[in-house]
PDB file of N, CA, C and O in Angstrom:
ATOM      1  N   MET A   1     112.483  96.180  40.594  1.00  0.00           N
ATOM      2  CA  MET A   1     112.056  97.706  40.149  1.00  0.00           C
ATOM      3  C   MET A   1     112.689  98.093  41.254  1.00  0.00           C
ATOM      4  O   MET A   1     112.348  97.897  42.420  1.00  0.00           O
ATOM      5  N   ASP A   2     113.686  98.686  40.815  1.00  0.00           N
ATOM      6  CA  ASP A   2     114.167  99.360  41.964  1.00  0.00           C
ATOM      7  C   ASP A   2     115.327 100.579  41.235  1.00  0.00           C
ATOM      8  O   ASP A   2     116.428 100.222  40.816  1.00  0.00           O
ATOM      9  N   GLN A   3     115.035 101.469  41.204  1.00  0.00           N
ATOM     10  CA  GLN A   3     115.561 102.361  40.880  1.00  0.00           C
ATOM     11  C   GLN A   3     115.802 102.895  39.328  1.00  0.00           C
ATOM     12  O   GLN A   3     116.734 103.419  38.719  1.00  0.00           O
ATOM     13  N   ALA A   4     113.969 102.324  38.918  1.00  0.00           N
ATOM     14  CA  ALA A   4     113.975 102.869  36.940  1.00  0.00           C
ATOM     15  C   ALA A   4     114.699 101.237  36.902  1.00  0.00           C
ATOM     16  O   ALA A   4     114.468 100.496  35.947  1.00  0.00           O
ATOM     17  N   SER A   5     115.349 100.921  37.747  1.00  0.00           N
ATOM     18  CA  SER A   5     116.306  99.749  36.720  1.00  0.00           C
ATOM     19  C   SER A   5     115.236  97.927  37.019  1.00  0.00           C
ATOM     20  O   SER A   5     114.717  97.655  38.101  1.00  0.00           O
ATOM     21  N   ILE A   6     115.209  97.517  36.469  1.00  0.00           N
ATOM     22  CA  ILE A   6     114.682  96.094  36.757  1.00  0.00           C
ATOM     23  C   ILE A   6     116.034  94.792  36.503  1.00  0.00           C
ATOM     24  O   ILE A   6     116.752  94.707  35.507  1.00  0.00           O
ATOM     25  N   ASP A   7     116.066  93.873  37.756  1.00  0.00           N
ATOM     26  CA  ASP A   7     116.770  93.339  37.687  1.00  0.00           C
ATOM     27  C   ASP A   7     116.411  91.685  37.577  1.00  0.00           C
ATOM     28  O   ASP A   7     115.700  91.039  38.347  1.00  0.00           O
ATOM     29  N   PHE A   8     116.946  91.329  36.681  1.00  0.00           N
ATOM     30  CA  PHE A   8     116.849  89.287  36.283  1.00  0.00           C
ATOM     31  C   PHE A   8     117.396  88.666  36.624  1.00  0.00           C
ATOM     32  O   PHE A   8     118.517  88.579  36.123  1.00  0.00           O
ATOM     33  N   SER A   9     117.035  87.786  37.704  1.00  0.00           N
ATOM     34  CA  SER A   9     118.650  87.107  38.303  1.00  0.00           C
ATOM     35  C   SER A   9     118.667  85.835  37.889  1.00  0.00           C
ATOM     36  O   SER A   9     119.672  85.163  38.124  1.00  0.00           O
ATOM     37  N   ARG A  10     117.368  85.168  37.074  1.00  0.00           N
ATOM     38  CA  ARG A  10     117.525  84.329  35.600  1.00  0.00           C
ATOM     39  C   ARG A  10     117.322  84.563  34.436  1.00  0.00           C
ATOM     40  O   ARG A  10     116.385  83.811  34.167  1.00  0.00           O
ATOM     41  N   LEU A  11     117.634  85.238  33.338  1.00  0.00           N
ATOM     42  CA  LEU A  11     117.561  85.345  31.928  1.00  0.00           C
ATOM     43  C   LEU A  11     117.216  83.886  31.224  1.00  0.00           C
ATOM     44  O   LEU A  11     117.556  82.998  32.006  1.00  0.00           O
ATOM     45  N   SER A  12     116.688  83.381  30.081  1.00  0.00           N
ATOM     46  CA  SER A  12     116.804  82.433  29.722  1.00  0.00           C
ATOM     47  C   SER A  12     116.381  82.325  28.754  1.00  0.00           C
ATOM     48  O   SER A  12     115.177  82.573  28.809  1.00  0.00           O
ATOM     49  N   PHE A  13     116.922  81.899  27.130  1.00  0.00           N
ATOM     50  CA  PHE A  13     116.339  81.341  26.044  1.00  0.00           C
ATOM     51  C   PHE A  13     117.161  80.124  25.635  1.00  0.00           C
ATOM     52  O   PHE A  13     118.249  79.763  26.083  1.00  0.00           O
ATOM     53  N   VAL A  14     116.038  79.303  24.226  1.00  0.00           N
ATOM     54  CA  VAL A  14     116.834  78.313  23.774  1.00  0.00           C
ATOM     55  C   VAL A  14     116.536  78.476  22.770  1.00  0.00           C
ATOM     56  O   VAL A  14     115.335  78.493  22.500  1.00  0.00           O
ATOM     57  N   VAL A  15     117.685  78.700  21.602  1.00  0.00           N
ATOM     58  CA  VAL A  15     117.484  78.259  19.494  1.00  0.00           C
ATOM     59  C   VAL A  15     117.537  77.032  19.754  1.00  0.00           C
ATOM     60  O   VAL A  15     117.413  76.398  20.802  1.00  0.00           O
ATOM     61  N   PRO A  16     117.914  76.486  17.725  1.00  0.00           N
ATOM     62  CA  PRO A  16     117.780  75.213  18.102  1.00  0.00           C
ATOM     63  C   PRO A  16     119.746  75.146  18.220  1.00  0.00           C
ATOM     64  O   PRO A  16     120.446  75.981  17.647  1.00  0.00           O
ATOM     65  N   GLY A  17     120.350  73.940  19.104  1.00  0.00           N
ATOM     66  CA  GLY A  17     121.763  74.001  18.738  1.00  0.00           C
ATOM     67  C   GLY A  17     122.343  75.042  20.014  1.00  0.00           C
ATOM     68  O   GLY A  17     123.427  74.796  20.543  1.00  0.00           O
ATOM     69  N   ALA A  18     121.412  76.349  20.487  1.00  0.00           N
ATOM     70  CA  ALA A  18     121.976  77.352  21.895  1.00  0.00           C
ATOM     71  C   ALA A  18     121.174  77.222  22.902  1.00  0.00           C
ATOM     72  O   ALA A  18     119.985  77.540  22.885  1.00  0.00           O
ATOM     73  N   SER A  19     121.597  76.888  23.561  1.00  0.00           N
ATOM     74  CA  SER A  19     120.971  77.580  24.823  1.00  0.00           C
ATOM     75  C   SER A  19     121.665  79.129  25.864  1.00  0.00           C
ATOM     76  O   SER A  19     122.867  79.051  26.119  1.00  0.00           O
ATOM     77  N   VAL A  20     121.016  80.234  26.323  1.00  0.00           N
ATOM     78  CA  VAL A  20     121.183  81.621  27.043  1.00  0.00           C
ATOM     79  C   VAL A  20     121.079  81.306  28.308  1.00  0.00           C
ATOM     80  O   VAL A  20     120.069  80.616  28.446  1.00  0.00           O
ATOM     81  N   VAL A  21     121.782  81.518  29.589  1.00  0.00           N
ATOM     82  CA  VAL A  21     121.226  82.358  30.881  1.00  0.00           C
ATOM     83  C   VAL A  21     121.823  83.137  31.296  1.00  0.00           C
ATOM     84  O   VAL A  21     123.052  83.201  31.320  1.00  0.00           O
ATOM     85  N   LEU A  22     121.200  83.738  31.627  1.00  0.00           N
ATOM     86  CA  LEU A  22     121.943  85.240  31.784  1.00  0.00           C
ATOM     87  C   LEU A  22     122.029  85.749  33.122  1.00  0.00           C
ATOM     88  O   LEU A  22     122.050  84.768  33.865  1.00  0.00           O
ATOM     89  N   THR A  23     122.101  87.006  33.911  1.00  0.00           N
ATOM     90  CA  THR A  23     121.457  87.637  35.012  1.00  0.00           C
ATOM     91  C   THR A  23     122.301  89.187  34.737  1.00  0.00           C
ATOM     92  O   THR A  23     123.455  89.458  34.405  1.00  0.00           O
ATOM     93  N   GLY A  24     121.812  89.519  34.867  1.00  0.00           N
ATOM     94  CA  GLY A  24     122.085  91.038  35.060  1.00  0.00           C
ATOM     95  C   GLY A  24     120.809  91.643  35.314  1.00  0.00           C
ATOM     96  O   GLY A  24     119.954  91.100  36.013  1.00  0.00           O
ATOM     97  N   ASN A  25     120.578  93.422  34.429  1.00  0.00           N
ATOM     98  CA  ASN A  25     119.942  94.123  35.332  1.00  0.00           C
ATOM     99  C   ASN A  25     119.514  94.883  33.626  1.00  0.00           C
ATOM    100  O   ASN A  25     119.828  94.374  32.550  1.00  0.00           O
ATOM    101  N   TYR A  26     118.729  96.208  33.809  1.00  0.00           N
ATOM    102  CA  TYR A  26     118.375  96.892  32.171  1.00  0.00           C
ATOM    103  C   TYR A  26     117.901  98.217  32.826  1.00  0.00           C
ATOM    104  O   TYR A  26     117.347  98.098  33.918  1.00  0.00           O
ATOM    105  N   GLY A  27     117.982  98.934  32.528  1.00  0.00           N
ATOM    106  CA  GLY A  27     117.783 100.077  33.344  1.00  0.00           C
ATOM    107  C   GLY A  27     116.878 100.140  31.832  1.00  0.00           C
ATOM    108  O   GLY A  27     116.985  99.682  30.694  1.00  0.00           O
ATOM    109  N   LEU A  28     115.525 101.391  32.954  1.00  0.00           N
ATOM    110  CA  LEU A  28     114.290 101.403  32.194  1.00  0.00           C
ATOM    111  C   LEU A  28     114.494 103.172  31.927  1.00  0.00           C
ATOM    112  O   LEU A  28     113.511 103.717  31.424  1.00  0.00           O
ATOM    113  N   ASP A  29     115.469 103.893  32.176  1.00  0.00           N
ATOM    114  CA  ASP A  29     114.893 105.455  31.891  1.00  0.00           C
ATOM    115  C   ASP A  29     115.994 105.828  31.153  1.00  0.00           C
ATOM    116  O   ASP A  29     115.886 106.802  30.407  1.00  0.00           O
ATOM    117  N   THR A  30     117.704 104.841  31.279  1.00  0.00           N
ATOM    118  CA  THR A  30     118.496 104.817  30.072  1.00  0.00           C
ATOM    119  C   THR A  30     118.279 103.758  28.893  1.00  0.00           C
ATOM    120  O   THR A  30     118.152 104.362  27.828  1.00  0.00           O
ATOM    121  N   GLY A  31     118.216 102.697  28.778  1.00  0.00           N
ATOM    122  CA  GLY A  31     118.449 101.396  28.621  1.00  0.00           C
ATOM    123  C   GLY A  31     119.617 101.055  28.177  1.00  0.00           C
ATOM    124  O   GLY A  31     120.346 100.822  27.213  1.00  0.00           O
ATOM    125  N   GLN A  32     119.372 101.182  30.123  1.00  0.00           N
ATOM    126  CA  GLN A  32     121.125 100.605  29.597  1.00  0.00           C
ATOM    127  C   GLN A  32     121.170  99.209  29.758  1.00  0.00           C
ATOM    128  O   GLN A  32     120.196  98.894  30.442  1.00  0.00           O
ATOM    129  N   LEU A  33     121.998  97.986  29.382  1.00  0.00           N
ATOM    130  CA  LEU A  33     121.848  96.484  29.867  1.00  0.00           C
ATOM    131  C   LEU A  33     123.185  96.072  30.109  1.00  0.00           C
ATOM    132  O   LEU A  33     124.092  96.491  29.389  1.00  0.00           O
ATOM    133  N   ASP A  34     123.320  95.574  30.712  1.00  0.00           N
ATOM    134  CA  ASP A  34     124.364  94.783  31.826  1.00  0.00           C
ATOM    135  C   ASP A  34     123.752  93.432  32.308  1.00  0.00           C
ATOM    136  O   ASP A  34     123.023  92.929  33.162  1.00  0.00           O
ATOM    137  N   PHE A  35     124.494  93.178  31.246  1.00  0.00           N
ATOM    138  CA  PHE A  35     123.362  91.091  31.582  1.00  0.00           C
ATOM    139  C   PHE A  35     124.944  90.403  31.188  1.00  0.00           C
ATOM    140  O   PHE A  35     125.798  90.732  30.365  1.00  0.00           O
ATOM    141  N   ARG A  36     124.834  88.941  32.530  1.00  0.00           N
ATOM    142  CA  ARG A  36     125.734  88.107  31.982  1.00  0.00           C
ATOM    143  C   ARG A  36     125.541  86.723  32.582  1.00  0.00           C
ATOM    144  O   ARG A  36     125.031  86.605  33.696  1.00  0.00           O
ATOM    145  N   GLY A  37     125.978  85.563  31.796  1.00  0.00           N
ATOM    146  CA  GLY A  37     125.752  84.021  32.081  1.00  0.00           C
ATOM    147  C   GLY A  37     126.297  83.810  30.826  1.00  0.00           C
ATOM    148  O   GLY A  37     126.773  84.692  30.112  1.00  0.00           O
ATOM    149  N   LYS A  38     126.198  82.251  30.482  1.00  0.00           N
ATOM    150  CA  LYS A  38     126.913  81.278  29.292  1.00  0.00           C
ATOM    151  C   LYS A  38     125.898  81.328  28.382  1.00  0.00           C
ATOM    152  O   LYS A  38     124.718  81.675  28.316  1.00  0.00           O
ATOM    153  N   LEU A  39     126.980  80.745  27.532  1.00  0.00           N
ATOM    154  CA  LEU A  39     126.443  80.351  25.737  1.00  0.00           C
ATOM    155  C   LEU A  39     126.773  78.804  26.369  1.00  0.00           C
ATOM    156  O   LEU A  39     127.865  78.585  26.893  1.00  0.00           O
ATOM    157  N   ARG A  40     125.839  77.868  26.280  1.00  0.00           N
ATOM    158  CA  ARG A  40     125.878  76.874  25.884  1.00  0.00           C
ATOM    159  C   ARG A  40     125.707  76.044  24.187  1.00  0.00           C
ATOM    160  O   ARG A  40     124.739  76.338  23.487  1.00  0.00           O
ATOM    161  N   LEU A  41     126.484  75.290  23.828  1.00  0.00           N
ATOM    162  CA  LEU A  41     126.057  74.796  21.818  1.00  0.00           C
ATOM    163  C   LEU A  41     126.420  73.734  21.983  1.00  0.00           C
ATOM    164  O   LEU A  41     127.462  73.419  22.559  1.00  0.00           O
ATOM    165  N   GLN A  42     125.350  72.764  21.344  1.00  0.00           N
ATOM    166  CA  GLN A  42     126.216  71.583  21.118  1.00  0.00           C
ATOM    167  C   GLN A  42     127.193  71.901  20.297  1.00  0.00           C
ATOM    168  O   GLN A  42     128.268  71.700  20.861  1.00  0.00           O
ATOM    169  N   ALA A  43     127.300  72.234  19.414  1.00  0.00           N
ATOM    170  CA  ALA A  43     129.091  71.753  18.559  1.00  0.00           C
ATOM    171  C   ALA A  43     130.081  71.874  19.241  1.00  0.00           C
ATOM    172  O   ALA A  43     129.884  71.720  20.446  1.00  0.00           O
ATOM    173  N   GLN A  44     131.010  72.077  18.957  1.00  0.00           N
ATOM    174  CA  GLN A  44     132.095  72.047  19.647  1.00  0.00           C
ATOM    175  C   GLN A  44     133.288  73.100  19.380  1.00  0.00           C
ATOM    176  O   GLN A  44     134.034  72.379  18.717  1.00  0.00           O
ATOM    177  N   LEU A  45     133.917  74.287  19.467  1.00  0.00           N
ATOM    178  CA  LEU A  45     133.872  75.165  19.266  1.00  0.00           C
ATOM    179  C   LEU A  45     134.512  75.717  17.365  1.00  0.00           C
ATOM    180  O   LEU A  45     134.451  76.782  16.751  1.00  0.00           O
ATOM    181  N   SER A  46     135.149  74.144  16.980  1.00  0.00           N
ATOM    182  CA  SER A  46     136.375  74.253  15.881  1.00  0.00           C
ATOM    183  C   SER A  46     134.478  73.486  14.698  1.00  0.00           C
ATOM    184  O   SER A  46     134.724  72.938  13.623  1.00  0.00           O
ATOM    185  N   GLN A  47     133.219  73.585  15.063  1.00  0.00           N
ATOM    186  CA  GLN A  47     132.618  73.317  14.264  1.00  0.00           C
ATOM    187  C   GLN A  47     131.941  73.653  14.385  1.00  0.00           C
ATOM    188  O   GLN A  47     130.819  73.166  14.240  1.00  0.00           O
ATOM    189  N   THR A  48     132.512  75.644  15.037  1.00  0.00           N
ATOM    190  CA  THR A  48     131.128  76.520  14.405  1.00  0.00           C
ATOM    191  C   THR A  48     131.771  77.054  12.725  1.00  0.00           C
ATOM    192  O   THR A  48     131.241  77.555  11.734  1.00  0.00           O
ATOM    193  N   MET A  49     132.946  76.694  13.027  1.00  0.00           N
ATOM    194  CA  MET A  49     133.626  77.768  11.749  1.00  0.00           C
ATOM    195  C   MET A  49     134.376  76.158  10.435  1.00  0.00           C
ATOM    196  O   MET A  49     134.854  75.051  10.681  1.00  0.00           O
ATOM    197  N   THR A  50     134.132  76.796   9.341  1.00  0.00           N
ATOM    198  CA  THR A  50     135.175  76.171   8.692  1.00  0.00           C
ATOM    199  C   THR A  50     136.450  76.564   8.253  1.00  0.00           C
ATOM    200  O   THR A  50     137.050  77.582   8.599  1.00  0.00           O
ATOM    201  N   GLY A  51     136.872  75.601   7.383  1.00  0.00           N
ATOM    202  CA  GLY A  51     137.897  75.844   6.915  1.00  0.00           C
ATOM    203  C   GLY A  51     139.232  76.208   7.779  1.00  0.00           C
ATOM    204  O   GLY A  51     139.447  75.497   8.760  1.00  0.00           O
ATOM    205  N   VAL A  52     140.130  77.250   7.490  1.00  0.00           N
ATOM    206  CA  VAL A  52     140.563  77.202   7.956  1.00  0.00           C
ATOM    207  C   VAL A  52     140.832  77.146   9.854  1.00  0.00           C
ATOM    208  O   VAL A  52     141.438  76.406  10.629  1.00  0.00           O
ATOM    209  N   LYS A  53     140.013  78.345   9.959  1.00  0.00           N
ATOM    210  CA  LYS A  53     139.535  78.445  11.170  1.00  0.00           C
ATOM    211  C   LYS A  53     138.303  77.408  11.917  1.00  0.00           C
ATOM    212  O   LYS A  53     137.275  77.460  12.592  1.00  0.00           O
ATOM    213  N   SER A  54     138.566  77.142  11.730  1.00  0.00           N
ATOM    214  CA  SER A  54     137.915  75.164  11.783  1.00  0.00           C
ATOM    215  C   SER A  54     139.493  74.823  12.373  1.00  0.00           C
ATOM    216  O   SER A  54     139.883  74.429  13.473  1.00  0.00           O
ATOM    217  N   PHE A  55     139.804  74.974  11.820  1.00  0.00           N
ATOM    218  CA  PHE A  55     140.692  73.688  11.913  1.00  0.00           C
ATOM    219  C   PHE A  55     141.878  74.662  13.125  1.00  0.00           C
ATOM    220  O   PHE A  55     142.435  73.710  13.672  1.00  0.00           O
ATOM    221  N   PHE A  56     142.412  75.771  13.681  1.00  0.00           N
ATOM    222  CA  PHE A  56     142.273  76.204  14.465  1.00  0.00           C
ATOM    223  C   PHE A  56     141.966  76.696  15.972  1.00  0.00           C
ATOM    224  O   PHE A  56     142.631  77.032  16.952  1.00  0.00           O
ATOM    225  N   LEU A  57     140.783  76.578  15.678  1.00  0.00           N
ATOM    226  CA  LEU A  57     139.768  75.902  16.499  1.00  0.00           C
ATOM    227  C   LEU A  57     140.047  74.899  17.531  1.00  0.00           C
ATOM    228  O   LEU A  57     139.863  74.915  18.748  1.00  0.00           O
ATOM    229  N   LYS A  58     140.647  73.829  16.560  1.00  0.00           N
ATOM    230  CA  LYS A  58     140.496  72.974  17.662  1.00  0.00           C
ATOM    231  C   LYS A  58     140.997  72.550  18.589  1.00  0.00           C
ATOM    232  O   LYS A  58     140.808  71.448  19.102  1.00  0.00           O
ATOM    233  N   ALA A  59     142.192  73.965  19.140  1.00  0.00           N
ATOM    234  CA  ALA A  59     143.330  73.036  19.419  1.00  0.00           C
ATOM    235  C   ALA A  59     142.453  74.449  20.911  1.00  0.00           C
ATOM    236  O   ALA A  59     142.923  74.594  22.039  1.00  0.00           O
ATOM    237  N   LEU A  60     141.450  75.061  20.474  1.00  0.00           N
ATOM    238  CA  LEU A  60     140.879  75.886  21.735  1.00  0.00           C
ATOM    239  C   LEU A  60     139.716  74.706  22.543  1.00  0.00           C
ATOM    240  O   LEU A  60     139.591  74.837  23.761  1.00  0.00           O
ATOM    241  N   ASP A  61     138.879  73.561  21.815  1.00  0.00           N
ATOM    242  CA  ASP A  61     137.992  72.662  21.695  1.00  0.00           C
ATOM    243  C   ASP A  61     137.761  72.533  23.742  1.00  0.00           C
ATOM    244  O   ASP A  61     136.941  72.701  24.644  1.00  0.00           O
ATOM    245  N   PRO A  62     139.419  72.047  23.408  1.00  0.00           N
ATOM    246  CA  PRO A  62     139.140  71.483  25.652  1.00  0.00           C
ATOM    247  C   PRO A  62     139.419  72.243  26.315  1.00  0.00           C
ATOM    248  O   PRO A  62     139.885  71.886  27.397  1.00  0.00           O
ATOM    249  N   PHE A  63     139.282  73.708  26.023  1.00  0.00           N
ATOM    250  CA  PHE A  63     139.107  74.754  27.121  1.00  0.00           C
ATOM    251  C   PHE A  63     137.505  74.978  27.460  1.00  0.00           C
ATOM    252  O   PHE A  63     136.954  75.042  28.559  1.00  0.00           O
ATOM    253  N   PHE A  64     136.900  75.084  26.001  1.00  0.00           N
ATOM    254  CA  PHE A  64     136.073  74.997  25.945  1.00  0.00           C
ATOM    255  C   PHE A  64     133.937  74.264  26.218  1.00  0.00           C
ATOM    256  O   PHE A  64     132.740  74.509  26.070  1.00  0.00           O
ATOM    257  N   LYS A  65     135.298  73.006  26.837  1.00  0.00           N
ATOM    258  CA  LYS A  65     134.574  71.384  26.861  1.00  0.00           C
ATOM    259  C   LYS A  65     133.494  71.566  28.100  1.00  0.00           C
ATOM    260  O   LYS A  65     133.813  71.555  29.289  1.00  0.00           O
ATOM    261  N   GLY A  66     131.606  71.806  27.379  1.00  0.00           N
ATOM    262  CA  GLY A  66     131.308  71.832  28.935  1.00  0.00           C
ATOM    263  C   GLY A  66     130.996  70.783  29.083  1.00  0.00           C
ATOM    264  O   GLY A  66     131.313  69.863  28.329  1.00  0.00           O
ATOM    265  N   LYS A  67     130.015  70.636  30.503  1.00  0.00           N
ATOM    266  CA  LYS A  67     129.286  69.553  30.886  1.00  0.00           C
ATOM    267  C   LYS A  67     127.782  69.104  29.897  1.00  0.00           C
ATOM    268  O   LYS A  67     126.967  69.877  30.401  1.00  0.00           O
ATOM    269  N   ASN A  68     127.458  68.772  29.443  1.00  0.00           N
ATOM    270  CA  ASN A  68     126.027  67.809  28.729  1.00  0.00           C
ATOM    271  C   ASN A  68     126.251  69.428  27.553  1.00  0.00           C
ATOM    272  O   ASN A  68     125.319  69.997  26.984  1.00  0.00           O
ATOM    273  N   ALA A  69     127.539  69.777  27.490  1.00  0.00           N
ATOM    274  CA  ALA A  69     127.112  70.649  25.659  1.00  0.00           C
ATOM    275  C   ALA A  69     128.570  70.626  25.141  1.00  0.00           C
ATOM    276  O   ALA A  69     129.550  70.214  25.760  1.00  0.00           O
ATOM    277  N   GLY A  70     128.527  71.237  23.668  1.00  0.00           N
ATOM    278  CA  GLY A  70     129.669  70.556  22.966  1.00  0.00           C
ATOM    279  C   GLY A  70     131.023  72.205  23.675  1.00  0.00           C
ATOM    280  O   GLY A  70     132.251  72.235  23.767  1.00  0.00           O
ATOM    281  N   THR A  71     130.268  72.943  23.902  1.00  0.00           N
ATOM    282  CA  THR A  71     131.195  74.308  24.293  1.00  0.00           C
ATOM    283  C   THR A  71     130.391  75.311  25.404  1.00  0.00           C
ATOM    284  O   THR A  71     129.243  75.436  25.828  1.00  0.00           O
ATOM    285  N   VAL A  72     131.224  75.709  25.532  1.00  0.00           N
ATOM    286  CA  VAL A  72     129.942  76.708  27.179  1.00  0.00           C
ATOM    287  C   VAL A  72     131.378  77.602  26.676  1.00  0.00           C
ATOM    288  O   VAL A  72     132.538  77.491  26.279  1.00  0.00           O
ATOM    289  N   VAL A  73     130.036  78.776  27.124  1.00  0.00           N
ATOM    290  CA  VAL A  73     131.545  80.096  26.870  1.00  0.00           C
ATOM    291  C   VAL A  73     130.152  81.985  27.433  1.00  0.00           C
ATOM    292  O   VAL A  73     129.047  82.506  27.289  1.00  0.00           O
ATOM    293  N   PRO A  74     131.713  82.107  28.152  1.00  0.00           N
ATOM    294  CA  PRO A  74     131.220  83.452  29.072  1.00  0.00           C
ATOM    295  C   PRO A  74     131.085  84.319  28.722  1.00  0.00           C
ATOM    296  O   PRO A  74     132.048  85.077  28.606  1.00  0.00           O
ATOM    297  N   ILE A  75     129.772  84.715  28.343  1.00  0.00           N
ATOM    298  CA  ILE A  75     129.348  86.250  27.440  1.00  0.00           C
ATOM    299  C   ILE A  75     129.116  86.805  28.227  1.00  0.00           C
ATOM    300  O   ILE A  75     129.200  86.419  29.393  1.00  0.00           O
ATOM    301  N   LYS A  76     128.613  88.290  27.729  1.00  0.00           N
ATOM    302  CA  LYS A  76     127.954  89.757  28.248  1.00  0.00           C
ATOM    303  C   LYS A  76     127.100  89.990  27.306  1.00  0.00           C
ATOM    304  O   LYS A  76     127.040  89.170  26.390  1.00  0.00           O
ATOM    305  N   ILE A  77     126.352  90.990  27.290  1.00  0.00           N
ATOM    306  CA  ILE A  77     125.789  91.934  26.708  1.00  0.00           C
ATOM    307  C   ILE A  77     125.288  93.098  27.362  1.00  0.00           C
ATOM    308  O   ILE A  77     124.231  93.088  27.994  1.00  0.00           O
ATOM    309  N   THR A  78     126.234  94.401  27.189  1.00  0.00           N
ATOM    310  CA  THR A  78     126.557  95.814  27.026  1.00  0.00           C
ATOM    311  C   THR A  78     126.000  96.736  26.496  1.00  0.00           C
ATOM    312  O   THR A  78     125.579  96.323  25.415  1.00  0.00           O
ATOM    313  N   GLY A  79     125.718  97.895  26.655  1.00  0.00           N
ATOM    314  CA  GLY A  79     125.376  99.364  26.230  1.00  0.00           C
ATOM    315  C   GLY A  79     124.627  99.541  26.573  1.00  0.00           C
ATOM    316  O   GLY A  79     124.166  99.747  27.695  1.00  0.00           O
ATOM    317  N   THR A  80     124.081  99.467  24.928  1.00  0.00           N
ATOM    318  CA  THR A  80     121.854  99.954  25.134  1.00  0.00           C
ATOM    319  C   THR A  80     121.145  99.433  24.649  1.00  0.00           C
ATOM    320  O   THR A  80     121.513  98.269  24.490  1.00  0.00           O
ATOM    321  N   LYS A  81     119.889  99.694  24.127  1.00  0.00           N
ATOM    322  CA  LYS A  81     118.934  98.844  24.622  1.00  0.00           C
ATOM    323  C   LYS A  81     118.963  99.194  22.520  1.00  0.00           C
ATOM    324  O   LYS A  81     118.534  98.234  21.881  1.00  0.00           O
ATOM    325  N   ASP A  82     119.379 100.306  21.748  1.00  0.00           N
ATOM    326  CA  ASP A  82     119.469 100.465  20.295  1.00  0.00           C
ATOM    327  C   ASP A  82     121.813 100.385  20.501  1.00  0.00           C
ATOM    328  O   ASP A  82     122.677 100.974  19.851  1.00  0.00           O
ATOM    329  N   GLN A  83     121.860  99.961  21.001  1.00  0.00           N
ATOM    330  CA  GLN A  83     123.146 100.011  20.182  1.00  0.00           C
ATOM    331  C   GLN A  83     124.135  98.976  21.655  1.00  0.00           C
ATOM    332  O   GLN A  83     124.856  99.264  22.610  1.00  0.00           O
ATOM    333  N   PRO A  84     123.726  98.073  21.200  1.00  0.00           N
ATOM    334  CA  PRO A  84     124.522  96.538  22.506  1.00  0.00           C
ATOM    335  C   PRO A  84     125.563  96.344  21.958  1.00  0.00           C
ATOM    336  O   PRO A  84     125.738  96.465  20.746  1.00  0.00           O
ATOM    337  N   SER A  85     126.337  96.039  22.713  1.00  0.00           N
ATOM    338  CA  SER A  85     127.793  95.304  22.671  1.00  0.00           C
ATOM    339  C   SER A  85     127.423  93.519  23.400  1.00  0.00           C
ATOM    340  O   SER A  85     126.983  93.321  24.533  1.00  0.00           O
ATOM    341  N   PHE A  86     127.713  92.581  22.503  1.00  0.00           N
ATOM    342  CA  PHE A  86     127.959  91.110  22.790  1.00  0.00           C
ATOM    343  C   PHE A  86     129.688  91.102  22.276  1.00  0.00           C
ATOM    344  O   PHE A  86     130.489  91.573  21.468  1.00  0.00           O
ATOM    345  N   GLY A  87     129.535  90.250  23.340  1.00  0.00           N
ATOM    346  CA  GLY A  87     131.263  89.915  23.831  1.00  0.00           C
ATOM    347  C   GLY A  87     131.076  88.586  25.223  1.00  0.00           C
ATOM    348  O   GLY A  87     130.236  88.309  26.079  1.00  0.00           O
ATOM    349  N   LEU A  88     132.899  87.875  24.609  1.00  0.00           N
ATOM    350  CA  LEU A  88     132.539  87.243  25.516  1.00  0.00           C
ATOM    351  C   LEU A  88     133.656  87.938  27.324  1.00  0.00           C
ATOM    352  O   LEU A  88     134.477  88.796  27.649  1.00  0.00           O
ATOM    353  N   ASP A  89     132.978  86.963  27.824  1.00  0.00           N
ATOM    354  CA  ASP A  89     133.240  87.446  29.148  1.00  0.00           C
ATOM    355  C   ASP A  89     134.472  86.504  30.287  1.00  0.00           C
ATOM    356  O   ASP A  89     134.513  85.311  30.589  1.00  0.00           O
ATOM    357  N   PHE A  90     135.124  87.365  30.580  1.00  0.00           N
ATOM    358  CA  PHE A  90     136.500  86.715  30.697  1.00  0.00           C
ATOM    359  C   PHE A  90     136.997  86.803  32.367  1.00  0.00           C
ATOM    360  O   PHE A  90     137.577  86.135  33.222  1.00  0.00           O
ATOM    361  N   HIS A  91     136.652  87.486  32.262  1.00  0.00           N
ATOM    362  CA  HIS A  91     137.277  88.817  33.576  1.00  0.00           C
ATOM    363  C   HIS A  91     136.481  88.505  35.047  1.00  0.00           C
ATOM    364  O   HIS A  91     136.825  88.577  36.226  1.00  0.00           O
ATOM    365  N   ASP A  92     135.051  88.063  34.240  1.00  0.00           N
ATOM    366  CA  ASP A  92     134.954  87.488  36.541  1.00  0.00           C
ATOM    367  C   ASP A  92     134.077  86.222  36.162  1.00  0.00           C
ATOM    368  O   ASP A  92     133.241  85.714  35.415  1.00  0.00           O
ATOM    369  N   LYS A  93     135.044  86.091  37.424  1.00  0.00           N
ATOM    370  CA  LYS A  93     135.164  84.772  37.560  1.00  0.00           C
ATOM    371  C   LYS A  93     133.804  83.929  38.312  1.00  0.00           C
ATOM    372  O   LYS A  93     133.508  82.734  38.288  1.00  0.00           O
ATOM    373  N   ALA A  94     133.290  84.842  38.826  1.00  0.00           N
ATOM    374  CA  ALA A  94     132.013  83.968  39.298  1.00  0.00           C
ATOM    375  C   ALA A  94     131.427  83.658  37.615  1.00  0.00           C
ATOM    376  O   ALA A  94     130.714  82.655  37.631  1.00  0.00           O
ATOM    377  N   ASN A  95     131.523  84.117  36.546  1.00  0.00           N
ATOM    378  CA  ASN A  95     130.368  83.233  35.923  1.00  0.00           C
ATOM    379  C   ASN A  95     131.292  82.309  34.904  1.00  0.00           C
ATOM    380  O   ASN A  95     131.078  82.230  33.694  1.00  0.00           O
ATOM    381  N   ARG A  96     132.222  81.710  35.517  1.00  0.00           N
ATOM    382  CA  ARG A  96     132.915  80.535  35.209  1.00  0.00           C
ATOM    383  C   ARG A  96     132.361  79.075  35.265  1.00  0.00           C
ATOM    384  O   ARG A  96     131.380  78.889  35.985  1.00  0.00           O
ATOM    385  N   GLU A  97     132.704  78.393  34.819  1.00  0.00           N
ATOM    386  CA  GLU A  97     131.832  76.943  35.587  1.00  0.00           C
ATOM    387  C   GLU A  97     133.214  76.008  36.243  1.00  0.00           C
ATOM    388  O   GLU A  97     133.016  74.949  36.840  1.00  0.00           O
TER     389      GLU A  97
END
């Protein structure tokens, strides 16, 4: 803990079909979140949707293919504990595989 902030060097969890590994910090006083990491899915990106969306996502499957995973996507969690924001993190070069 430094200045009412907790730094996480590796925070991970697993749910059926996916795993997440994050690094970042949490502000104890402000509830501010700043986490970045990777989401690994067993499925290919196109398999996460159905219909027309699945068809168009097939073109992106090769760009998100991971080692020992169907899909690897860089993600970020920002905002506050009461209003978190989840998104893709293509701007963080250190977060790319």
